[in-house]
C-alpha positions in Angstrom: 116.7 108.7 62.6 118.4 106.3 65.1 116.5 103.1 64.3 114.4 102.0 61.4 111.3 103.2 59.6 108.2 101.1 59.1 105.9 103.1 57.0 102.2 102.8 57.8 102.7 101.3 61.3 101.8 102.9 64.7 104.4 105.0 66.4 106.1 103.5 69.4 107.6 105.9 71.9 110.7 104.3 73.5 112.1 107.1 75.7 110.5 110.3 77.1 112.5 112.7 79.2 110.9 115.3 81.4 112.4 118.1 83.5 110.1 119.8 86.0 110.6 122.6 88.6 108.4 122.7 91.6 108.2 124.9 94.7 110.0 123.4 97.7 107.8 122.1 100.5 108.7 121.0 103.9 108.9 117.3 104.2 107.6 115.8 107.4 108.6 112.2 107.9 107.2 110.9 111.2 109.4 109.2 113.7 108.7 105.6 114.6 107.7 104.8 118.1 110.4 104.7 120.7 108.6 102.1 122.8 111.0 99.5 123.9 108.6 96.5 123.7 110.2 93.1 124.1 110.8 91.6 120.6 110.8 87.8 120.5 111.9 86.8 117.0 110.9 83.4 115.7 113.7 80.9 115.0 114.2 79.4 111.5 116.7 77.6 109.4 118.0 78.3 105.9 120.8 77.4 103.5 123.5 80.1 103.2 126.7 79.6 101.3 125.9 75.9 101.0 125.5 75.5 104.8 122.4 75.2 106.9 122.3 78.0 109.4 119.9 79.1 112.2 118.3 82.5 111.7 116.1 84.8 113.7 112.9 85.9 111.9 111.5 89.3 112.7 108.4 91.2 111.9 109.6 94.7 110.9 106.5 96.4 112.3 107.7 95.4 115.8 111.0 97.4 115.5 111.4 100.6 117.5 113.9 103.4 117.3 117.2 102.2 118.8 116.5 98.5 118.5 119.7 96.4 117.8 120.1 92.9 116.4 122.7 90.8 114.6 122.6 88.7 111.5 121.8 86.2 110.3 118.2 87.4 110.3 115.2 87.5 108.1 113.0 90.5 108.3 109.4 90.2 107.1 107.0 93.0 106.2 104.0 93.5 103.9 106.0 94.6 100.8 109.3 92.8 101.1 111.6 90.4 102.8 115.1 91.3 103.8 117.9 88.9 104.6 120.7 90.1 106.9 123.8 88.0 106.4 125.9 86.7 109.3 128.5 89.1 110.7 126.3 92.2 110.2 125.3 94.2 113.3 122.1 96.2 112.8 120.3 99.1 114.5 117.0 100.8 113.7 117.1 104.6 113.4 114.3 107.1 114.3 112.6 106.7 111.0 112.6 102.9 110.9 115.6 102.4 108.6 117.8 99.4 109.3 121.4 100.4 109.5 123.6 97.4 108.9 127.4 97.4 109.4 130.1 94.7 109.5 
């Protein structure tokens, strides 16, 4: 109706929409540890806006609730790498989220 018809060919499904209703369950997201271990980031260099800058390189698994750091920083973890640009001030909340503000 909205495309073309190719008689005798397989059907290709482009879009499927689903609406579901489920019973509400309590969601229990655990807090990260509040141990204030000393974090010693590695130092690195990178090109940002055409200039070579010094950056701190963190392992995200080392973060604890309340930890604070400033950009520029590179945060490494198993599934992603996050770059915090200069001028950002960051803190880690109780669930491990990085809150970045200028």
